[in-house]
N, C-alpha and C positions, 0 to 999 in steps of 0.2 A: 348403257346401249341394249343389253339383253333385255330389260325391264320393257323397253321401248318396241323391240321385236315381238315380245309377248303380246302386249297391248294392241299393235298394228295387226298381228296375225289373228288375234280373237275378234276384232273389230271386222277383219275380212270374212272370217267365218260366218259372223252374226248377218252382216249385210249380205252375204251370198244367199244364205238359205231363207232370208226374209222373215216377215212378221209371222206369217202362218207357220212357219216351222221352228219359231223361236223355242219353244219348249223343248224340241229335240236337242237342243244346245245345252240344255240344263238337265241331264240325265238325274234322275231322283230315284233309283229304284227302291222297291218296297222293304222294309226291314222285316225280318221274321225271327221267332226264337230259335235258339240252337236245338238241333234234333237230340231228343233226350233218348228215345228208345226206338230202334227202327227194326221191323220184322219184315222179312220177305215172305209172301204168300206162296204156298205150295202151287206150282203150276207144270209139274212135271220136268223141270229142269234140274240138273245137278249144279253145285255150286261153281264148278269149273265151266260148265256151258254157259251159266248166266254171266260169269265174269268175262268169258270170251265175247259173248254177243255186245257186252257193255262197251268195249273198246276196239272192236274189230276194226281194221283199216279198210275202208272202200276207195281209197286214193283220193279223198277230198281234201280241199285247200280253202275250207270256208272263209277263213277271216283274211287271206290274201297276204298272211305273212308267215314266215317259218316258225316252227315251234319255238326255237331259241329266241325270237323276237317276242313271240306272245307272252312268255314268261317273263319277259324283261320289261314290258310296257307297264306303266302306271295307270292307275283309275283315272277317269277323264276329269274330274272337277279341276277348274282352273286354280293353279296355285304354283308359286315359284319354289315352294318347299317340298320334300319328298311325300308323295302320297303312298298308301296301300298299292299293291300290285294288282293289275287286272285279273291275272290268273289266281288270286286268293280263292279258294273253294267257297269260304263264307261270302264272299262279294258275289261270285258267280250263282251261288245259291238265291241270292235276291232277285235274280231273273229267271229262276226257276229251275236252274241246273241242279241236279242232285249230286251232292258231294260223295265221292266214293270213299267213305271212311269205313265201309263194311269189310272191303277185301284187305285194304292196305296195300294194295299191287299197283295203284297209280295215283298220281297226285293230280290227275285231271278229273273232272267229273265224269259220272255216267253219261255216255254218249259223245265223249271227246275220244279221238282216235289220234296217238303219236305215230305218224307213219315213218318211211323211209326217206332217202335223199331226196330234197325237193329240186324241181326244175323251173327255170324261169318260162316266160311265154315262148321264147326263141328256142327252147330246149337246153339252154346252157345250164350247168349246175349253179346253184345258189349258195355261195361259200362265205364263211367268216372272213371278213376283210384283213383280219389280222394273222389268224392260224390257218387259213386256206382250207379249214374243214368243212366238209359238206354240212350243209344244214339240213333238217328235216321238216317233214309234214306235219300239221296239226289241223284236224278237221273235225266236222260233225259226222257220227254214224246214225244209223236208224234209231239207236236207242236214246238218241236226245231227245226225238219227238214222240216216241213210243214207249216210254216208261212213266208210269202213273205213280201218285203218291196221295194218300189220304191219311190225315191225322186226326185221332179222336182221343181226348183226353190224355194228350202228351206221348201217345204211341203212334208212330208214323209206320203205316203200311204201304211197302213197295210192291209195286205191280208191273211185272215184265208184260210188255205188248200192250200195255194201258195208254191212256191219254194224258200226255204231258202237260204240266202246267207252266211252260215255258213262255217268255214274252221275247221271242228271238228277234223282233223288230227293234225293240228297245235296247237289246243287247248290241246288235249290229250298229247302232246308233252310238253305243258307248265305244265300241271298237274304233269307230270312224274318229270320233272326238278324241281318242287317247291318242291316235296317230296324227291327227292334227296339230294337237297341243305339244306334241313331241318335236313336231317339225318345226311350229313356229316359237316354241319356247325354248330359249338357249339353254337355260338350266336343266330343264327337263331332258332336253337332247343329250345333255352331257352325262346326266344320271344314267339314262339308257345305254348311252356308249359304254360307260364305266362297268355297268352289269354284263353287257354283250362281250365287250373286248377286253376288259380288264381296266382297272385305275389308272395303269401307268402306260396304256396305249399311247401310240404316237399320234400326232395332228395328221399325218397322212392316212392312217388308218381310221381315224373319225371321219375325214373328208371323202374316204372310200365309202364308209357306212352311210353318210348322207346321200351320195350318189345312188346308194342302192334304194334309199328310202323315197328319193324323188319321183320314180315312176308309181311307186304305191300311193303316194299322196295325189298324184294326177289322177289316178284311178279312183281315189275316193272324191275328188272334187266331181270327176265325171258322173259317178253314181248319184251325187247330190243334185247335179244339174239335171240329169235325167228324172229323178223323183220329184223335182220341184216343178217341172214342166207339166206334170200331170197330177199334180198334188190335189187340184180342186176336184178330181173325180175318185181320189182314194178313200177307202174305208179302213179307219184304225183297226188293227188286228187285236194288239192286247195279249193279255194271258190266255193260255189253252187254244189259241187259234192262230192260223196262219193261212194266206192266199197261196197255197204250195205250187198249184199248176201255173199261175201267173209268174211266181218267183222263178220257177224253172224256165219258162219260157222267155223271161227277160235276161236270165244269166247266159242262156245259149244263143238266142236270136240277136239280142241288142248288145250285150257287152263282149261274148266270144266272137261275134261276127262283126263287132264295130259298127252297128248299124242302128242309131238312135230312133228311127222310125218304128223299129220293132218291140220298143219300150211302151208298155202299158201300165196303167196304175193298179195298185194292189186295192182291188175292189170288191172281192169275193171271198173273204176269209172263211174257212171251215174250221171246224172243232178237229183237233187230232185225232184219228179213228183208232179204235182198238184193232190189233192185227192178228189176235189168236183166230184160228180157224181160215183165215183169209186165202190161204194157199190153195185151199180146195174150192174157192169160187171160179165160176167161169169167167166173170168179169170182175174188175177191181176198181177202186176209186168210188167215191161216194155216188157218182153218176153212172157207173159201170162202163167206164170208157176204154180201159186197158185189158187186153186179154192175158198178155205174156208176162209173168214175173220178171223175166230178165230185161225186159222192156221198162217196167215199173221201176225196178230197183236201180238199175243202171242210170234212168233218166233221173232219179233222185240223187244219185251220186254226181251226175253232172250239174245238177241244179243247185247243190251246194258246193260249187266251185273245184270238181274235179278238173284238171287241165286237159284240153282237146285241141288239137291242131285242126282248125278248119281252113288252112290256106292250101288251095289246091297244089298238089305237088307230090313228091315221093312220101312224104310223112304225113298225108292227109288222113284224119281219124285216128292216129296215134294218139293215146291219152293215158292219164295217169289211173284211170277207172280199173280198179282191182276186181276183175271179173270172176276171178276164182273163189275170191272171198265172199263176194255177192251171191254166188251160187250156194256156198256152204251155209251162209246166213239163211237162204230161203229154206234149204233142206233142214236146218235146226227148227225152223218156225213150223214147217210142214209136217215132219214125222213121215211115217208110212202112211199108205193107203186107209183112210178111216173106213170104219163100219160099224155095224150093229154090235159086234164082239168087242172091239178094241176101241170104238169111239174115235174121236180127235186125239191124237196122241203124240203130235209135236208139242209146241207150247200150248198148254191148255188155259182155259179161263179160270180166274180165281173163284173159290168159294167163299161165303161169306163167314167170315171168321167169328163165330160166336162166342170165343173166348176173349176176344177184344170189343167187339161191338154187341150191343143187346141182342139177346137170343131171338130168333125167329118164332113168332106166334103161329105154332103149325095149325091151329083151330081156324085162325084167320087166313092163312095161306092156302088151306084146302078150299075156302069160299072163293079166293082169288084164283085159283086153278080153274074151276069152273067157268070164271069170268074170262080167263085168258083164252080157253078153248073157244068161248062165244065171240069175243072181241078182237084178239090179236092173232091167234093161231092161223087164220086164212092168209095172212101176209108173211108173218115170221114164222112160220112152221111149229109143229109141236117142240117140246124141251128136247135138247140133243141127248138127253139119257132115255128117251122113249123110242121103241122100236118103229113107231109110225114115223119119226123124223127120217130114219134111214131107209124106209121104203117109199118115201115120197116120189112122185113121179117127176120132181124137180131135180133129181139125181139123173145126169146124163149117162147113157150107156157107156161102157169102158171104150177108151180110145185105142190107138194101135199099140201104146205101152201098157195096156190094161189099167189105166187109171180113169176113175169116175170124179166127176166134179158137179157142183151144186149150182144150178142156174136159179138163181134168186129171182123173186118177183121184182120188178120195178114199175111201182106206180106212176104215171104220167104226172107231172107236177099239175096240170090243168085239174087232176083228179085229188091229188094229196094236198095241194094248196099251200105247200112251204114255199120259202124263198127261192127263187128261180136264178138268182146272180151266179151260181157256181156253174150250173149247167148252161145257162146261156152265154156265159163268158167263154166257155170253151167251145160252143158251137160258132159262135160269130167271129172269134179272133182269127185274123191273117197275119201271115208273115212273109216277109220277102227274103229269098236266099241266093246267092250267085249261083249261076249255071254251073261252075266248076264242082259244086257239092254232089251234083245228081239228084237233088231233091225233086220230086215231080209234082209237088203239091204246095199250093200256098194256105192251104188250111192247117192251123195250128198243130192240131192233134195228129193228122197226117204226116205233116212235116216233122213233128217231134218224134214220132215211131220210127221213120225211116232214118232219121239222123241217129237216133239212139242205135238202131239195128247195124247201121254201118260202122259205128264206133265199136259195138261189140264183135262185129265180124273181123274187124282190123285186129281185135285182140286175138281172137281165135287163130287167123292167118300168121301172125307173128309169132306164136309160141313154135318151139323146136322140139320135135315136128309138128306141123301145124294141127291144130284140134281137129279130129276124125268127125266126120258128119254126124254119126250116131251120137257121140259125146256132145257135140253142139246142141242136138235135137234135146237131149236130156238136160244140159245146163239151161237151155231156154224153156224147161218146165213142160216138154212134149206138147207145146202149145203154139199156135200160129201168132204172128206179131198183128194181132188185130187191135185196130183204134178205132172208136165211134164218138159220137157226141150226142147221145140221146137226151131229149128234155125230160128226164126221170131220174129218180133215185132209188137205190137198192133198199128192200126191206130184208135185213139180214137177221139171223138167229139171235135171240136175246141173252144167251148164257153170258154172265158177268156184267150185263148192263148196269147193275148196282154199283159198279166200280168205275163207271166212265161218264160221271157228269162234267160239264153241263151237256143238255140234249138238243136234238134235231142236228142237222149237219153243220149247221152254222153256230152252234152253241148258245142259242137265243132263248133257251128255255132253262132255268136254273137246277131244276130237280124233278124227279119223277112225279110228284104230286101236282105240279103245275103242268107238266105234259098232258096228264089225264084230265085236266080241268079245261073248261072252255077258254077260248083265246082271251075273251074280255076279263077272266080272272087270272090271267098270267102276268107276272111282273112287266111293267112297262120298261123300268130300268132297273139293273142292279149290279153288283161290283164282282168281278173276277180276280182272281189271284190268292183269295182266301184259301188256306189249306184245311181248315178244321170242318170236319164232316157233319152232317145232319141226318142221323140214322132213321128218322122217322119219315121225312119228306124224300129222302135219299138225293143228296146232292151237297155241295159245299156251302158254307155260310156265305151270305151275300151281302152283308152290311158293309158300308163305307169304311175304308181303312186308309191310312197314309201310303200312298204308292200303288193302290189298287187300280184297276181298270173299270171305268164306269161303261157299260153297255146299255146303248139306247136303242131299243127295238124299233124306234120309228127312223132311224137314220140308215141310208143306204140298204147294204144287203143283208141288215140285222133282223129282218121281220121275224117275229115269232108266231107269225099265222100258220094254220095248216095243221094235220094230223090231229083234228078236233073231235072229241066226243061231245055232241051237243043235240039238242032237239032240232028238229027240221031238217033241211037238205040244203045242199049247194057246195059250192067249191070249198073243199078242204074239210068237210064234214065227213069223218070215216065211221061213224057209230052213234048210237044213242047216248044222251046224257048219263054220265056215271054220277051216282049220288056221293057225297063224301066218304060215307062208309064203303061203297064199293071201291072207290079209288084206293083207301088205305088197305083193303083186302087185295086188290091186285098188286099193290106195291110189295106186301108181304109174300106173294108167290114170286115175283119176280126176284125177290132176295134169295130164293131157293134155287134159280137157275145158274 
């Protein structure tokens, strides 16, 4: 009987998701060699600060289940015999999550937070059906997407605030399949119950556990249904990329509001951005769409499933978002007001580690510095170590809090020629919200900004005593809740650029050499997910490997056009052709930034 249930359940899963999503039912993550030697690059953080950042609880419930369930679930391959646990650090590493074997303070990978007691959607506590003990939250924090890694000759360099190599979409598929197979597979459910409740638990306790699991499975099916409806418009994200803004919008406006019409395809994946220095930019996100750091960070927490009550009534906008922690995270990243004397002094960009990577050719770098001044500095500013950077007119006058911010240039997409999908998607998206929320716009960006602000305000109001106005302003970053959707992308300073491949906002160019080459010479297809570094071309190796993600630049939002040095003129050409020797010289200088 149990075998029949397993087979029927699997057939139901496959029949529902359909042929186009068949591969998603057969999760086969890449295999990587064990990390032999790991080194954290110096970025102005102490070991204690780094460890806190890696696991700080933002109040997220990313996987929709308690921590106690997460560590009891099995890996998704179909079998009636026990499989390895989903939470095995080496298994999670196959999806790009970095095992925290360096601090020995957490069993969870970097970027996972084990939080406080978990609440269901109706606000009731989520408890163990045998012991009645509160179960606890598990979710992703910002370190999951913003911690980079580079491997060179068996040494792994770990980079705080860098670009992650995670494949979040593939891992969420694995979690969904693990839950579905647990629900439909009798023996797998029994093993799950034994781990959670104990092998001698009663039939009643097991039945109560199945009742707790039922709405979770219903939500999994709902997400599958919503995803399948728009799959023909989707662009696969793969390693190192995520359609973050659309994911946030889907979570809040389609799932939390229970409005399927608000769900859109993940159609504009972007490369995980580096986040050092970004606290001091006037506008953040690739398209410079969000002004306030609290809006950005609390919106991110809601987007990775922090719980929020969107039912009009006395609990409207109460949430699990940990505003205090979000503020402290931003303070740690930002440091104090930067300037010519102290420079950026929160999280700083990593320096090229010449003790691990081949030493920089200083003569070649000197030639590259001249080229940088001629070809790059006009948009990306001088090096942050130079006084000219700090005296740039792009630094705004001090605000009422005495803080200065850097107003980055944002070339129009019609000029820079790079893929427009990310910027256009935000500009064109509309959402429907019920009148009781008080949202005054159906424009996605504006509606998101208002909803996040109301959620944060509820947190401020609910503190005892309520958070004073001056403290609110400080926690909001002393900036307005500005949201816009320009058809342009930021040109940010290039310090640490060597540590953040692949390149362009959508990750469509594998290395710096290709980025400095004409579009016709850039790879049309290449593989993402390889961790081995190429210090000559400055990027990851891109050859095919089992479990790697093939990025096809002719598909969807994956265009590698624009930002081109070439002869002639036209859309996307930003400067004259660089010879191969000039490209190498410029790369050598970029390594010094």
